[in-house]
C-alpha positions in Angstrom: 32.2 30.5 -61.0 33.2 26.9 -60.1 31.2 27.2 -56.8 28.2 28.6 -58.6 28.2 25.8 -61.2 28.4 23.3 -58.3 25.6 25.0 -56.5 23.4 24.9 -59.6 24.2 21.3 -60.2 23.3 20.5 -56.6 20.0 22.4 -56.9 19.1 20.5 -60.0 20.2 17.2 -58.6 18.2 17.7 -55.4 15.1 18.7 -57.4 15.4 15.7 -59.7 16.0 13.4 -56.7 13.0 14.9 -55.0 10.8 14.2 -58.0 12.2 10.7 -58.3 11.8 10.1 -54.6 8.1 11.2 -54.8 7.6 8.9 -57.8 9.2 5.9 -56.3 8.4 6.5 -52.6 6.6 3.3 -51.9 9.3 1.1 -53.3 12.0 3.2 -51.6 10.3 3.1 -48.2 10.2 -0.7 -48.3 13.8 -1.2 -49.4 15.5 1.7 -47.6 13.4 2.9 -44.6 14.6 5.9 -42.6 16.2 4.9 -39.2 13.6 6.8 -37.1 14.1 4.3 -34.2 17.6 5.6 -33.7 16.1 8.8 -32.4 14.0 7.0 -29.8 16.1 7.4 -26.7 15.1 10.2 -24.4 16.2 11.4 -20.9 14.2 9.7 -18.2 12.0 12.3 -16.5 10.6 12.2 -12.9 7.6 14.6 -12.7 5.6 15.9 -9.8 1.8 15.4 -9.1 1.1 18.2 -11.7 3.5 17.0 -14.4 6.2 19.5 -13.6 9.8 18.3 -14.0 11.5 17.3 -10.8 14.6 15.6 -12.1 15.9 14.4 -15.5 18.5 11.7 -16.1 21.0 12.0 -19.0 20.7 9.4 -21.8 23.2 6.5 -22.0 25.2 8.8 -24.3 25.4 11.5 -21.7 23.0 13.8 -23.5 20.1 15.9 -22.1 17.2 15.1 -24.4 13.7 15.7 -23.2 10.3 15.0 -24.8 8.6 18.0 -26.5 5.0 18.8 -26.9 4.4 21.5 -29.5 0.9 22.2 -28.0 2.6 23.5 -24.9 5.5 25.4 -26.5 5.6 29.2 -26.9 3.6 30.0 -30.0 5.8 32.9 -31.1 8.9 30.6 -30.9 7.2 28.1 -33.3 6.2 30.9 -35.7 9.7 32.3 -35.8 11.2 28.9 -36.2 9.1 28.1 -39.3 9.6 31.7 -40.7 13.4 31.5 -40.3 14.1 27.9 -41.2 11.3 26.7 -43.5 8.5 29.1 -44.3 6.7 26.6 -46.6 7.0 23.8 -44.1 3.2 23.2 -44.0 2.9 22.8 -47.7 5.9 21.0 -49.1 6.5 17.3 -49.2 9.9 17.3 -47.6 11.9 19.2 -50.1 11.2 22.8 -51.2 12.4 23.3 -54.8 11.8 27.0 -54.6 14.1 27.3 -51.5 16.8 25.2 -53.2 16.7 27.3 -56.3 16.8 30.5 -54.3 19.8 29.3 -52.3 21.6 28.4 -55.5 20.8 31.7 -57.2 22.0 33.7 -54.1 25.3 31.7 -54.2 25.6 32.4 -57.9 25.0 36.2 -57.5 26.9 36.7 -54.3 29.7 34.2 -54.6 28.9 32.9 -51.1 26.2 31.0 -49.2 23.5 33.5 -48.2 20.8 31.0 -47.2 20.4 27.3 -47.1 17.8 25.3 -49.0 17.3 22.6 -46.3 13.8 22.2 -45.0 13.0 21.2 -41.4 12.3 17.7 -42.7 15.8 17.6 -44.3 17.4 18.9 -41.1 15.6 16.2 -39.1 16.9 13.6 -41.6 20.4 14.9 -40.9 19.9 14.7 -37.1 18.7 11.1 -37.2 21.3 10.0 -39.7 24.3 12.3 -39.2 27.1 12.4 -41.8 30.6 13.7 -41.2 31.1 15.4 -44.6 28.8 17.8 -46.3 28.5 16.9 -50.0 26.1 16.8 -52.8 25.6 13.1 -52.1 24.7 13.8 -48.5 22.2 16.5 -49.6 20.6 14.0 -52.0 20.3 11.4 -49.2 18.7 14.1 -46.9 16.2 15.0 -49.6 15.2 11.4 -50.1 15.0 10.8 -46.4 12.9 13.9 -45.9 10.4 12.7 -48.4 10.2 9.3 -46.6 9.8 11.0 -43.3 7.0 13.2 -44.7 5.2 10.0 -45.8 5.5 8.4 -42.3 4.9 11.4 -40.0 2.5 14.3 -39.8 3.8 17.8 -39.9 3.3 18.2 -36.1 5.2 14.9 -35.5 8.1 16.1 -37.7 8.3 19.4 -35.9 8.1 17.7 -32.5 10.9 15.3 -33.4 13.1 18.1 -34.7 12.6 20.0 -31.5 13.6 17.0 -29.4 16.8 16.3 -31.4 18.1 19.8 -32.5 21.5 20.6 -30.9 21.8 23.6 -28.6 25.4 23.4 -27.5 27.4 20.9 -25.5 25.3 17.9 -24.6 22.0 19.8 -24.8 19.5 18.5 -27.3 16.0 19.7 -27.9 14.2 22.9 -27.1 13.0 21.9 -23.6 16.5 21.0 -22.3 17.8 24.2 -24.0 15.2 26.4 -22.4 15.9 24.9 -19.0 19.7 25.1 -19.4 19.9 28.6 -20.7 16.9 30.3 -19.1 16.0 28.0 -16.1 12.4 27.5 -17.2 10.2 25.4 -19.5 9.6 26.8 -23.0 5.9 27.5 -22.4 6.2 31.3 -22.2 9.4 32.8 -23.5 10.4 36.4 -24.0 10.8 37.3 -27.6 14.5 37.5 -27.2 14.7 34.1 -25.6 12.6 32.6 -28.4 14.8 34.1 -31.0 18.0 32.8 -29.4 16.5 29.2 -29.3 15.7 29.6 -33.1 19.3 30.7 -33.8 21.3 28.2 -31.8 20.7 24.9 -33.7 22.4 26.2 -36.9 25.8 26.6 -35.3 25.3 25.6 -31.6 28.9 25.6 -30.5 29.9 28.8 -32.2 26.8 30.6 -30.9 26.7 29.4 -27.3 26.1 32.6 -25.2 28.3 31.4 -22.4 31.3 31.1 -24.7 30.7 33.6 -27.6 28.3 36.3 -26.5 28.7 38.5 -29.6 28.0 35.6 -32.0 24.9 34.7 -30.1 23.7 38.3 -30.1 24.3 38.7 -33.9 22.5 35.4 -34.6 19.6 36.4 -32.5 19.4 39.7 -34.3 19.2 37.9 -37.7 16.3 35.8 -36.5 14.4 38.8 -35.3 15.0 40.6 -38.6 13.7 37.7 -40.5 10.6 37.5 -38.2 9.9 41.2 -38.9 10.2 40.5 -42.6 7.8 37.6 -42.3 5.3 39.6 -40.3 5.6 37.4 -37.3 6.6 40.3 -35.0 6.5 44.0 -35.4 9.7 46.0 -35.6 9.4 47.7 -32.2 9.0 44.4 -30.5 12.1 43.1 -32.3 14.1 46.1 -31.2 13.2 45.5 -27.5 14.0 41.8 -27.9 17.4 42.6 -29.4 18.2 44.6 -26.3 17.4 41.8 -23.9 20.4 40.5 -21.9 21.7 37.1 -23.0 22.4 34.3 -20.5 26.1 34.2 -19.6 26.1 30.7 -18.0 24.6 27.4 -18.5 22.3 26.2 -15.7 22.0 22.7 -14.3 18.8 20.9 -15.2 16.3 20.4 -12.3 17.5 17.8 -9.7 14.8 18.0 -7.1 14.0 15.1 -4.7 17.1 13.2 -5.9 16.8 10.3 -3.4 13.1 9.8 -4.2 13.8 10.1 -8.0 16.6 7.6 -7.8 14.4 5.1 -6.0 11.5 5.6 -8.5 13.9 5.0 -11.4 15.3 1.8 -9.9 11.8 0.5 -9.3 10.6 1.4 -12.8 13.7 1.0 -15.0 11.7 0.8 -18.3 9.5 3.8 -17.8 10.6 7.0 -19.5 8.3 9.4 -17.6 7.8 8.6 -13.9 5.1 10.4 -11.9 5.4 10.8 -8.1 3.1 12.5 -5.6 5.6 15.2 -4.7 4.5 18.8 -5.3 7.4 20.8 -6.9 6.6 24.0 -5.0 6.5 22.2 -1.7 9.7 20.2 -2.5 11.6 23.4 -3.4 10.6 25.0 -0.2 11.6 22.0 1.9 15.0 21.7 0.2 15.7 25.4 0.8 14.8 25.0 4.5 17.0 21.9 4.7 20.0 23.6 3.0 19.7 26.7 5.2 19.5 24.6 8.4 22.5 22.5 7.4 24.5 25.6 6.7 23.6 27.0 10.2 24.3 23.7 11.9 27.6 23.1 10.2 29.8 20.1 10.8 28.8 16.7 9.4 25.2 17.0 10.4 22.6 15.8 7.9 18.9 16.8 7.7 15.9 14.9 6.5 12.2 15.9 6.1 9.0 14.3 5.1 5.7 16.1 4.5 2.6 14.1 3.8 -1.1 14.8 3.1 -2.7 13.0 6.1 -6.0 12.4 4.3 -4.6 10.7 1.2 -1.2 9.5 2.6 0.6 11.1 -0.4 4.0 12.4 0.3 4.0 16.0 -1.0 7.7 16.7 -0.2 10.7 14.7 0.9 14.3 15.6 1.6 16.6 12.6 2.1 19.6 14.7 3.1 20.8 18.3 3.2 23.1 17.8 0.2 22.8 14.9 -2.1 26.4 15.3 -3.4 27.9 16.3 0.0 30.3 13.5 0.9 31.1 15.1 4.3 27.5 14.6 5.3 27.1 11.3 3.5 24.4 13.0 1.5 23.8 10.0 -0.7 22.1 8.2 2.2 18.3 8.7 2.2 17.8 9.3 5.9 14.0 9.3 5.6 14.2 5.5 5.5 16.9 4.7 8.0 15.9 3.2 11.4 16.9 5.4 14.3 15.9 5.9 17.9 12.9 8.3 18.0 13.5 9.7 21.5 10.3 11.1 23.0 8.3 11.4 19.8 6.3 8.2 20.7 5.0 9.6 24.0 1.8 11.0 22.5 0.7 7.5 21.7 1.2 6.4 25.3 -0.9 9.2 26.5 -3.5 8.4 23.8 -3.9 4.9 25.2 -4.3 6.3 28.7 -7.0 8.7 27.5 -8.7 5.8 25.7 -8.8 3.8 28.9 -10.3 6.7 30.8 -7.4 6.7 33.2 -6.5 10.3 32.7 -7.9 13.7 31.7 -5.8 16.7 30.7 -5.9 18.1 34.2 -5.3 14.8 36.0 -2.4 15.1 38.4 0.5 12.7 38.0 3.7 12.4 39.9 7.0 13.5 38.4 9.4 12.0 41.0 12.1 9.4 40.9 10.6 5.9 40.4 11.8 2.4 40.1 9.9 0.1 37.7 11.3 -3.3 38.5 14.9 -2.0 38.2 14.2 0.5 35.3 14.7 4.0 36.6 13.9 6.6 34.0 15.2 10.2 34.4 14.0 13.4 32.9 16.1 15.1 30.1 17.2 17.9 32.5 17.9 15.4 35.3 15.3 17.4 37.5 11.8 16.6 38.7 8.8 18.8 39.2 6.7 16.8 41.7 3.0 16.8 41.0 2.1 18.1 37.5 -0.9 17.9 35.3 -1.1 15.4 32.4 -1.1 18.4 30.0 2.1 19.8 31.5 3.8 16.4 31.6 3.2 15.8 27.8 3.9 19.4 26.8 7.2 19.4 28.7 8.0 15.8 27.6 8.6 14.6 31.2 10.0 11.1 31.2 8.8 9.6 34.5 5.1 10.4 34.0 5.2 8.9 30.5 6.7 5.7 31.9 4.1 5.6 34.7 1.4 5.6 32.0 3.2 3.1 29.8 3.5 0.8 32.8 -0.3 1.0 33.2 -1.3 0.6 29.6 1.4 -1.9 28.7 4.3 -1.7 26.2 3.0 -4.7 24.2 -0.3 -3.0 23.7 1.5 0.1 22.5 3.5 -2.0 20.0 0.2 -3.6 18.8 -1.2 -0.1 18.1 1.9 0.8 16.1 1.4 -2.4 14.0 -2.3 -1.4 13.6 -1.0 1.9 12.2 1.0 0.0 9.5 4.4 0.5 11.3 6.6 -2.3 12.6 9.2 -0.7 14.9 12.5 -2.6 15.3 13.5 -3.8 18.7 17.0 -4.5 19.9 18.2 -8.0 19.0 17.0 -10.6 21.5 14.8 -8.1 23.5 11.1 -7.8 23.8 9.0 -4.6 24.2 9.8 -3.1 27.6 9.2 0.2 29.2 12.3 1.7 27.5 10.3 1.9 24.2 8.5 4.9 25.7 11.7 6.9 25.6 13.0 5.7 22.2 14.3 2.2 23.0 13.4 1.0 19.5 14.0 1.9 15.9 11.7 3.7 13.5 12.3 5.7 10.3 11.2 9.2 9.6 8.6 8.0 7.2 7.2 5.6 9.8 6.9 8.4 12.3 5.1 10.6 9.9 2.7 7.8 9.1 1.9 7.3 12.7 1.2 11.0 13.3 -1.4 11.0 10.5 -3.8 9.7 13.1 -4.1 13.2 14.6 -5.6 15.0 11.6 -7.6 11.8 10.8 -9.5 11.2 14.1 -7.3 8.3 15.3 -6.8 6.4 12.0 -3.4 6.2 10.3 -3.1 6.3 6.5 -0.3 4.4 4.6 2.2 6.7 3.0 3.1 6.6 -0.7 5.2 8.6 -3.1 3.5 7.1 -6.2 0.1 8.0 -7.5 -2.4 5.3 -6.5 -3.9 3.3 -9.2 -7.5 3.7 -10.2 -9.6 2.1 -7.6 -6.7 1.7 -5.2 -7.3 3.2 -1.7 -4.9 4.0 1.1 -4.6 1.4 3.8 -5.9 2.8 7.1 -5.5 1.5 10.6 -7.3 2.2 13.8 -4.6 3.4 16.3 -6.7 5.4 18.8 -10.3 6.3 19.3 -11.2 9.8 17.9 -11.7 11.2 21.3 -8.3 10.0 22.6 -6.5 11.3 19.5 -8.2 14.7 19.8 -7.2 14.9 23.5 -3.5 14.4 22.6 -3.6 16.8 19.6 -5.2 19.4 21.8 -2.4 19.1 24.4 0.3 19.2 21.7 -1.3 22.3 20.1 -0.4 24.2 23.3 3.4 23.4 23.1 5.2 26.7 22.8 7.1 27.4 19.6 10.9 27.3 19.7 12.7 30.6 20.2 12.2 33.2 17.4 9.6 31.0 15.7 6.2 32.5 15.1 3.1 30.7 16.3 2.2 28.9 13.1 -1.0 27.2 14.3 0.5 23.7 14.3 0.7 21.1 17.0 4.1 19.3 17.4 6.2 17.0 19.5 10.0 16.8 19.7 12.4 14.0 20.7 16.1 13.5 21.4 17.6 10.0 21.3 20.0 8.6 23.9 23.5 9.9 23.5 22.5 12.9 21.5 22.5 11.0 18.2 19.2 12.1 16.8 17.0 15.2 17.1 13.4 14.9 16.0 10.3 17.1 15.5 7.0 16.1 14.1 4.2 18.7 13.6 0.8 18.7 12.1 -2.1 21.0 11.2 -5.6 19.9 10.1 -4.3 18.3 6.9 -0.5 17.9 6.7 2.1 16.1 8.8 5.7 17.2 8.6 8.6 15.2 10.2 12.1 16.5 10.7 15.3 14.5 11.6 18.7 16.0 12.3 21.9 14.0 13.1 24.9 12.3 11.7 24.3 9.8 8.9 27.0 7.5 10.5 25.1 7.5 13.8 27.8 9.4 15.7 26.9 11.5 18.8 26.4 15.2 18.4 26.7 16.8 21.9 24.3 19.6 22.3 21.6 18.8 19.8 18.0 18.3 20.9 14.6 18.1 19.4 13.5 21.4 20.8 16.5 23.5 20.0 17.8 21.8 16.8 14.9 20.1 15.0 11.9 22.2 16.1 13.2 25.5 14.5 13.6 23.7 11.2 10.1 22.2 11.5 8.6 25.7 11.8 10.8 27.1 9.0 10.0 24.2 6.7 6.3 24.5 7.3 6.6 28.2 6.3 8.8 27.6 3.2 6.7 24.7 2.0 4.0 27.1 1.0 1.1 24.9 2.2 -1.8 26.7 3.8 -2.0 25.9 7.5 -5.5 24.5 8.2 -7.2 24.5 11.6 -6.8 21.4 13.7 -9.6 18.9 13.8 -12.7 19.9 15.8 -13.5 18.1 19.0 -15.5 14.9 18.2 -18.6 14.0 20.1 -17.8 13.2 23.8 -14.5 15.0 23.8 -14.2 17.3 26.8 -11.6 19.7 28.1 -12.5 19.8 31.8 -11.0 21.9 34.6 -9.5 20.1 37.6 -12.5 21.0 39.8 -14.9 19.4 37.3 -13.1 16.1 37.2 -14.6 13.1 39.0 -12.7 12.0 42.0 -11.2 9.0 40.2 -9.7 11.3 37.5 -8.2 13.9 39.8 -5.0 11.9 40.4 -3.5 9.2 38.3 -3.4 6.0 40.4 -0.2 4.1 39.7 -0.4 0.4 38.8 -0.2 -2.3 41.5 3.2 -3.4 40.2 4.8 -0.1 41.1 3.0 0.5 44.5 2.8 -3.0 45.7 -0.6 -2.0 47.1 -1.7 -5.6 47.6 -4.5 -5.5 45.1 -5.5 -9.1 44.6 -8.7 -8.8 42.5 -8.5 -9.3 38.8 -8.5 -6.2 36.8 -12.0 -5.0 35.6 -13.2 -6.4 32.3 -16.3 -5.2 30.4 -18.3 -8.3 29.4 -21.4 -6.5 28.0 -21.5 -4.9 25.5 -18.6 -6.7 23.9 -15.9 -5.0 21.9 -17.2 -3.9 18.4 -20.8 -4.7 19.1 -23.6 -2.9 17.2 -26.3 -1.9 19.7 -29.8 -0.9 18.5 -31.6 1.7 20.6 -35.1 0.6 21.6 -38.0 2.8 22.5 -39.7 2.8 25.9 -43.1 3.6 24.4 -43.1 7.1 26.0 -40.9 8.6 23.3 -37.6 8.0 25.1 -34.9 5.5 24.3 -34.4 2.6 26.6 -31.1 2.5 28.5 -28.5 -0.1 27.6 -27.2 -2.5 30.3 -23.5 -2.5 31.2 -21.9 -5.5 32.8 -18.3 -6.0 34.0 -16.3 -8.7 35.8 -13.4 -8.3 38.3 -12.1 -5.0 39.6 -12.6 -3.4 43.0 -15.7 -1.4 43.8 -16.7 1.4 43.6 -16.7 1.7 39.8 -16.8 4.9 37.7 -18.2 4.6 34.2 -17.3 7.0 31.4 -18.9 7.4 27.9 -16.7 9.0 25.4 -14.5 10.4 28.2 -17.5 11.9 30.0 -18.2 10.5 33.5 -21.7 9.1 34.0 -23.6 10.7 36.9 -23.3 8.0 39.5 -20.6 5.9 41.0 -21.6 2.2 41.1 -20.8 -0.5 43.6 -22.5 -3.1 41.6 -21.1 -4.7 38.5 -24.2 -4.1 36.5 -25.2 -0.5 35.5 -27.3 1.3 32.9 -26.4 3.9 30.2 -28.6 5.9 28.0 -26.6 7.1 24.9 -26.8 10.7 23.8 -27.2 9.6 20.2 -26.2 7.2 17.5 -22.7 6.5 16.2 -19.4 5.2 17.5 -19.1 5.2 21.3 -16.3 4.4 23.7 -17.2 3.0 27.1 -14.7 2.9 30.0 -14.9 1.7 33.5 -12.4 2.5 36.3 -12.2 0.6 39.6 -11.1 1.8 43.0 -7.5 0.7 42.3 -7.4 3.0 39.2 -7.4 0.1 36.8 -9.5 0.6 33.7 -11.1 -1.3 30.8 -12.6 0.0 27.6 -14.7 -1.2 24.6 -15.8 0.6 21.5 -19.4 0.0 20.2 -21.6 1.4 17.5 -25.1 2.6 18.6 -27.8 2.6 15.9 
């Protein structure tokens, strides 16, 4: 009887306080405002290009508290919540006198609490201003606060704030964190049983946690379902099926994808609560699975890093900084996508590209693979063997070292470095040393991101695109750099598309190149299709040697596996641009059938200056004139230096005649960008790019 009298007194007091609160709301608001700002802190979220959660960071109090948007929440969950907690939520002003009276009457009749009289607004008041003891005074304060909250916020805002702060066990607060922790998914589409459990948990979150008290959780869920049937929210048969659904028996970790990238994004934007990056969640999950599987196979202290980029936009769609972020044995906390390492043979394609650009080689040009001495530098092949005369295609596909250095000696290492800079990449040279022939075999430092950026030239017709992991601002465009002419880039890509896949890997329709650094410290593989570039690095984070690793046997299998698990559609490689030819050896002009080594290597006694095209000049815009008979007039070509006879090439295709004079003529096939090359009798070449209009 004593409890009943207290309950009736409390009900009367709350009702009177509510009336007084409504009457004096304006004065109360000014003198005693609700502390809504205390509920402001949320977990920082890093989201992907589509808004999907990649990683969340706990609040400073160690709580998981995520923003909620009721427009995206499961509709039946919201309906059950209101039906169970506060069925007149949409109509009352913060306090529901009918619910308070009902609760008091049930206590009077039953001698125990059957239902509470608190509205969702009152529960929100308790969450933003918690009190240790439950008392009539505390209820009065909650009632007054609820009225204040109703004056300040809309019903949807109140519901949203409640669903961000409601406790769900442990340090989980809010329905999104709860759905992720208990079901491993966002609360957009819940099963009826899942929705009922999320309605039941906030009342007694610790006692009803399914991982600790399964039966209590099951009973609480059943009460919610029964109330939902009573309210007409669900039908009885649905409720019976929902009550039979299994309950989660463990708490899941919240998403922690792309941890290195997410950490960097948070450091760079410390005051932003929701940080968007260009990563695609599905691609990222696939790459992380591939990296984890590879690290498990490789064992030891090996780490793995991957970068996949959209070559058209430069956006990074997936990035793995290490095989295990928390794995101390692999030093997983180090983001190996940004560390400078020796790239091995992965830069060879750019050497060949310069040689194609100069018109010095075709795919079937013969080049020597024999021991050679370049002013004291004596490169050796990876397998310490030599193949004699091989085609350019074979030399690049098999990554032979001596042919690559022969070509680099001809095109010049400083010119190669300049093209890297044009592509937005500044390789690191050893202290006190300039660019020498050793850079062709990895004698410099680049990061995995740098390497992927350079390889964007192949799907882009010779132009690189700057990489980014943040969405570009409105009007901001990717920085692009001309690294190779389109014809030369296509020739290299065409050769690389013929490299055989590693053992047990299917032919995925990608072109790729591998590399192994000196001392077996780094294994690389970079592959591309018509749209994406994927780079792989394998090695020790501390730079230690790993005997037996290589680009082909260690990194390439991961490249193919990661491409498959990323889920991206493999697109065809770029079509051959105008002027690009794949000629058989018999169709090559004499000057292109065998690569002529430079004078510095052969000491051939060539004393003439190298040839130089003086007209048209580099970058000129040439207007086609008419002869009056319907044909276009030929353009004059002039050169200085060089040894006759001279072979002219337009876009890699040899002109009909060999000239002994330094003046020639050329009739373009059409308008657009054109590359002109001249080769003299000593095999030296010069090129210019012009635009014909």
